[in-house]
N, C-alpha and C positions, 0 to 999 in steps of 0.2 A: 600585444606582442603575440606572434604566432605560437600556437601551443607546442610545436615541435622544437622551438628554440630553447636551449638550455640556458637557465638564468643563474646569476650569482648576485649576492648582496654587494652593492657598491657604496651604500651609505646607510648605516644604522641610525634609527631615530632613538637617541638616548637622552638621558636627563642628568642633572647635576650629580657629581660625585659628592660623597661626604666632605663637608668643609667648603663647598662651592655654592651654598644657598644664596649668597649675594649675587650670583650670576644666573639665578633661575630664569630671568626674563630673556636670557639669550637662548633658552631651550623651549620655553612654553610661555604663552600669554594667557592669563586667566585672572579673574578677580581674586584678591587675597582671600585665603582660607577655603577656596573651592577645589584645590587640587593638592594631592600628596604624591610622592614618587619614590621609587628606587632607581637604580641605574637603567633598567630596561623596561620599566612599566610606569604608567601614569594613571592614577585613580582620580576620577572627576565626580564631584558631588552631584546629587540628584538635581536636575534642572539647570546645571551650570554648563558653560561653554568654555572650551579650551582651543586655542589656535596654535598651530605649529608654523605660523608665518613669522619665524624667528631666525636669528643668525645661524644656530646649529640645527634648527628644526626643518627648515625649508630645503628644497633640492635645487641647485643652480643649473637648471636645464640649458640656459643660454650658453654657458661655458662648455657644457657637454656637446651641444649642437655645433658650436664653432670649432672645437678642437679634437673631437673624437668622431669615430664612425658610427656611434650609437644612434639608432633611429627611434627606438621605443624604450620606455622604462615602465616598470610596474611597481606600485606601492602595495605593500601587504601588511597585515596586522591581525591581531586576535583581540576580540572584545568578549568580556565575560557576561555582559548584559546588554540589552538592546541600546543602540545609540544611532543618532542621525549624523552621517559623515558627509561633509562637503569636500569635494576635490577641487581645489582652487588653483588658478594660474595668474601670473602677471607678465607683462612684457614692457618694452621701453615706452609704450604709449598709454597703456591701461594698467592701473594699479591693482585691480582685482577683478577676476572673472570666475564665476562658478561653472566648472566644466561638468559636474555631475553632483547629484544629491542622492545618497544611498542610505537605506536603513540596514545597519550592520548588527549582527548577533552571531558571535563565533568568528570563524575565519572570514577575513575581508581581503579582497584583491581588486585592483583597478589598473588597467593598462592605459598609457598615455603616449601619444606621439611626441617625440622630443621637440617637434616644431610648434607645439601648442602654446609655448610661452618661454620666457627666460627664467621664471621661477615657478615651482610647484610646491603646494603644501596642503595639509589637511586641516579642516575645522571640525570640531566634534561637539555635538550637543548631547549631553547625557540625558537618559530618560529619568523618570521619577525616582527610580531606585539607584541612580548613579551607574557608572561603568568604569572598568579598568582596561586600558589599552596596554597590550603586551607585544613584545617581539616585533615591533614595527620596523620596516626597512624599505629602502628603494632598491630594486633589482634591475639589472641590465644583462645583455647577452653575456654568455660565458666567454672568458678570455684566459690565455696563459697567465698565471699569477706573476706579478712583479714582486720581487723580494728586495730587501735592503739591509745593508749594514747601517748602523746609527753611529755617527761620530759626534761626541760631545767634547768640546774644548772647554776646560775649566781653569780658572786662576783665582785661587783663594775664595771660592764660593762653595765650600764643602757641603753645607746644609742644603743649599739650592740644588746642587748636582745630585745628592742623594735623593732628594724629592722627585727629581725627574726620573731617576732610575727606578724608584719605587712605583711610580705610575706606569712605567713601561712594563715592569715585571707583573703588575697586578692585572693587566688586561690580556687574558689568554688569547683572544682573537687577534690582537695586534702582535703578540709575541710569536705567533705561528709564521708571520711574514718577515720576522727579523732574524737574519742569519747570525749577526754578531753585533754587540755594542762595544764600541771602542771609546774609552774615556782617555783623552789626552790631557794630562795634568801638567800645567806649566807654572804652578804657584810655588811659594815657599812654605805653605802650610798644606801638607799632603792631604789629598782627598781621602786616601786610604785610612787616615786617622780620624775622619769625621764621624760623629755618632750616626749609627745606622748603616754605614757603608759595609761593614763586615756582614751584617745580616742580609742586605739586599744582594751582596756578592754571592752568598750561598744560594739564594733563590735563583739567580741568573746562571750560576754554575759556569760551565765552559763557554757559554755565549758571551761572557764579559771579559774584555781585555783592557788592562790598565797600562797605559804608556806614560812614563814620567820623563820629561825632557825640559831643557832650558826654555825660558819664555821667548818664543818667536812670534808672539801676537796671534790674533785670530787667523791670519793667513797661514802661519806656520803650524798652528794647532790643527786647523781643518785640513791642511795639505797632508799632515801626518796621517790623519784618519783616512783621507782619500787614497793615499799611497798604500796604506795597510789594507784598504778595502779591495784593491786590485787583486789581492791574493785570495779573496773569498769567492764563493759561488753565489753571487748576488747580482741582480740586474742594476741596482741603484745604490747610491750612498745618500743618507739623510744627514745633512749638516744641521746641528741643533745647539743653540746657546745653552749655557749652564744655568744662568740666572733667570729662568722662565718658569711659569706654571703651565704645565702641559695638559692639553686635552688629547689623550692617546688616540681617540677616534680620528683625529686630524690625519695622523699617519696612515691609517687604514684607507681613508678617503683619497689621499694623495696617491697611494699605490694603485688603487682601483682605477683612478683616472689615468695614470701613466700607462697602465696595462692596456687601455683601450684608446689611447691617443692615436690620431691619424698618422702621426710620425713621431720621431724622437722629440722630446721636449723636457725642459726643466719645469718642475711643478713646485710652486712656492706657497707657503702659508701666509695669511695676513697677521697683523700684529694688533692685539687688544692691549689696553692699558692695565698694568698690574695694580695701579693705584686707584683706578676708576673702572671697574670691571666691564662695564657696558660700552666703553669708549673705544672706538676703532681708530687707531692712529695711522694705519697704513692700508689703504684700499689697493694700491699698486704703485710702483715706482717707474719713473722714466727719467731720461737725461735730456735736459733742455739743450738743444743742439748748438745754439750759438754761444751762450755763456758757459756751456758744459758744466751744469750744476744739477744735482739730483733734485727732483721735485715730485709731488704727487700727480698721478694721472688726472685727478680731479681735485683741485685745491679747495673746492667747496666742501669736500668730504675729508678734510685733513685738519683736525679729526672730526668724527661724527659719532654721536651717541646712537647706536643702532637699536636701542629700545625706544627712545623718543622719536627718532626718525625711522619710521617703519618702511618695509618694502612697499606697502600699498601707497604711502604718501611721499616717497622720496624717489623721483625718477632716476637720480644718479646711481642709486644702489641697484637699479635694474638694467644697467648698461654693462655690456661685456667690454671691458677696457683692455686695450693692448698695452703691454708693459715692456720695458727694456731690461729689467732685472728684478730679482727678488732678494730681499735681505736674507742673510744667512742666519737669522734667528731661527728659521726652520725652512729648509730648502732641500728638495729631492732632486738629485743630479744623476743622470744616466752614466753608468761607468763606461759604456761604450764611447760616450763623448769625451770623458777624461782620457781614454786611451788615444784619442785623436788629437786633442788640443791641450792636454796637460791639466794640472791642478791650478791653484792660485798663483799669481805673481808674488814674490817675496816682499809684500807691502807692509807687513806687520798688522796694521789695522786701517780701517777706512778705505773705501773704494775697491776693496778686493772682490766683493760680491758684484759690484757694478761692472768692473772691468771684465770679470768672468762672463757675466750676462751678455756684454757686448761681443766678447770673443766667441761665445756660443752662437750668437745670432749671425756672426760672420761665417760660421761654419754651417749655417742653415738650420740651427736648432733654436726655436723660440722659447721664451719663458712665459708660463701661464701662472698667474696668481689666482689661486682657487678660493672663492668665498666658501665659508662653512668649514674651512680648515684654518686653524689659528692657534697661537699661543698667547699667553699673557706675559707682557714684558714691561720693564720700566720705560716710560716714554722718554723721547728726546728732551722734552721740557724739564725733565728731572735731572739733567746732566749739564756739566760745564765744559763740554767738549772744546769749544773755541777759546776758553780762558785758561786751559791748563796745557800740559805737554802734548795733548792730542792736536793742538793747533798746527803743529809741524806736519802731521800726517794728513790733516784735512787739505792743506795746500799742495804738499808734494805729490800725494797720490792722485789728486785731481789733475795736476799737470801731466803726470806720467800717463794717466789714462787718456787724456786728451791728445798727447803726442802719439799714442798708438792708434787711437780710434777716431779722432775728430776728422770729419770730412772737409772741414772748412780751411780756408787759406790761413796759415799761421794760427790755427786753433780758433778762428772766428773771434768771439768776444771774451775768451777765457782769460786773457791777460788783463784786459781792461776791467772786467768785472771782479777779478780777484784783487786787482790793485785797489778798487773801490772798497773791498773788504779790509785791506790793509789800512787804508786811510781811516776807515771807521774804527778800527782798533786803536789807532793813534789818537783820534779825537776823543775816544772813550778812556784815554789814559792807560790803555792796556799794552804797555810797552813790552812786556814779556811775550805776549802773543805775536806782536810785530817782529820781535827778535827771533822767535822760533820759526816764523814764516820766512825770515831772511835766510836762515840756515837751509830751509826747504828749497828756496830758489837756488842757492849755491850748490846743493846736492844734485838737483835736476840738471844743472849745467855740467856736472861732472860726467854725465852719461849713465847708461844702464848698469854698468859694473858696480856702481855704488850700492845697488839694492841689496844683493846678498851680503855684501861686506859690512853693511851697517845694521842689518836686521836685529842682531842680538844686543846692540849697544846704544843705538840712537835714543831709545826711550830714556835710558839713564842720563844721557847728555841733556835731553830736553827737561827732565825733572830738575837737574842741577841748574840749568839756565833759568827756569822759573823761580827757583830759590834765590838766585842772585838778583833777579829782577824784582823780587819782593811780591810776585804775583802768585800768592798761595792763599788758601783759605785760612783765615784767622778765626779761632773760636770766639763766640759771642762775648765770653768773659774777658777776652784780651783786647777787644776793640777799643779804639780811642773814642772819646766823646765827640759830639758834633755841636756846631754853633746854632743849630735849630733853624737854618734856612729852609725854605720850602722850594721844592724843585719847580722849575718853570713848566707851564703847560706845553704839551707837544704842539709844534706848528701845524697850522691847517692851511692847505692850499699851496700852490707853487710859489707865489710871491712871498708869503710869510716864511716858507721853508728856505727860500733863497736868502732872505734877510737874516734869518737865524744862522744860516751857514756862514754868512759874511761876518757876523758877530763872533761866531765860534773860531773862525780862522784868525781874526784879529786878536782874540784872546790868547790863542796859542803862541803868538809872537811876542807877548809880554812876559816879563819875568814872573815867576810864581811867588806868591806872598806867604805861603805856609811852609813850615819845615816839618821834618819827621818828629813825631812825638807830640805835636800840637793837635788840638781838636780839629776835626775835618769840617769842611763847609756844609756837606750834605750827608745824610744817611738815606740811602735809596733802596727800595725793593728791587728784586731782580728785573721786573717788568719796566722799571723806571730808568734803568741804567743804559740810556741811549745817548747818542752823540749830542743831541740837541739839549740835553741836561748836563752831562758830564763835561762837554766841551766848553761850558761857560764858568766852570769852577776850577779851583786850584787843588782841591782834595775832596774825597768822598769815600764812603763805604758803600759797597754794592752787595746785597744779599746773594749768597750762593744758591744755585738752583737746587742743590741737595738739602738746603735748610740746616747745614751743619756749621754755618759760620758765614763770614763775608770776606770779600776782597777789599783791601785798602788801596785806593788809587790816589796818587799824588802827581801833580803835573810837573814836568821837567822839560823846559824849552830846548835844552841842548840835546837830550835824547830824542825828542820829537823830530828836530830838524835832521839829525844824523840818520835816524831810521827811515824818514821820508826820502832822503836822498838815496839811501841804499836800495830801497824797494823800487825806486824809479830807475836807477842805473842797472840793477840786476835784471829788471824786466826788459829794458832796452837791449841788453845783451841776449836775453832769451828770445826776443822777437827777431833779432838778426840771425841767430843760430837755429831758429825753429825748424826749418826744412831739414837741415843736416841731423839735428837731434831726433826728429821724428823718424827718419830713416834708420837711425841707430837703435832707437828703442823698439821699433817694429821688427827689426831683424833679430834683436836679442830676446824678445818676449817668448817665442816658442821654447827656446832652450832654458830660460829662467823658470818657466812654468812646468818643465818636464819632470816626471817622477824621478828620473835619474839625477837631475840637478838637486831636487829636494832631498834625495837619499844622501848625497854628498854633504848637503848643508846640515842635515841632522847629525851626521858623523862628526863634522867639524865642531858644531855647537856642543855636542856631548863631550868631545875631547877637551875643548876649552873649559867646560865646566869642571871636568875632573882635574885639569891642570890648576884652575883657580882654587879648587878645594884643597 
């Protein structure tokens, strides 16, 4: 980098915080017992080697080259004793190249052209006496700082929310770029009463704003934070889940990237697993255009253990992926974009982040999912989204998003693929899910006006529907016994799958043999609860993904045929009316997402809450 160019830190090389020792390999690779660390320094034992070819340790040069105007970066560090430093790079073809080998003692600095690779990192061989690396960082040209408000939407996760606030408050470097932290509390157990909240509120002082409002879901909570942020002197708003473990450096990296982006862009963080700390669950998200369903940009990396699958050995990790949207578990949105296209649609939960990403892209603003910026979050495999009240939102919001954004005739394959999902629910004896999705179809047919009118009450409706359907989690101690049958093996090959499907369909047309209260035929693990097993029995228990109990499934021929007819007839109506509905939803979307519409919705919801009270 030319000497006259002023440089700023865009990525600190940090090490695990206290309590994050099980995530050490995401920061540094070394033989056990050869390194020790604090947040900003790494001590390497004599004769040992440490590599920063890690998730948080390496620099994602490919993303910077693709989406920013940065042409050179510099890596700097301090060594207290002599060490051999290798500056390494990787690209989409070659997993490791040594760009330079340098003996470092004291201050170390090395310039790299951004075109030298898609990833850069350091490898350090300590001398006989060992060495300590301090204050290491990646620098790029100076740019006007991006600043952010942070919006955290919380619902009865007081301890988790306080933990996020504590990590934000503890990192002074990150705090300098945070104008305000807005906590939108939508629960019935106030976060202000959570242990530790009062103390962290004192530390954050006037930068913390607590908003308490009725439960309007993630879309309502985040939109409240977005609307409040429009009054602040910030360039961006960071949308952040409450039930996450935060690496605060991620926010700093996202802001540095946004400040140097070639144009306006949304910058998203990736998602690591809260239960398996080195497992990366989301490399990036896209919408499959025909079926209009969200999927990973690289299914082979969904998920991937980023310690076992290294940068050097995993070509997919070295690719710069184009994404359609980023989950709002941690997502940095330009406020200038909000002023043009609005906040979220009033969808409550599910698809609000995807719809916003597509709306931003239509406005010429891409989304970039930035490696090396991440939170730890409960993975999707630990949730029962499709088996509880959320089944309604999965279908309704998918169809609403397709009506607005699908370029295909009558939504392409979204009606047929979602019908297949309905049939799967029916064959799995999940009549509650099918009934919730029937309500979703009816609501979509009502037109866009139903969205704000149902946002505050539809969840309660769906919870009650699931109770009536008997599709709720039953504690292990209350489960019926089973007859000890073994589940059939999964079918292999198309012919065997077709034969199994024929047997399953035939079985659905027979009367059920077991009644409520009797032992069930099968007790299945969550992974075994598939159509090819459940469709052949009259009753079963299926373990919940949460591990807190199981669902009891009992076959009912009458419910099966009625729900199957309804899902067919409602989709036929939707297919006929698709062009007219698409025009209606597209015309209504800008108004529904506008800050003014959300302010009216907040006022109505709060008035109704006071009236109910």
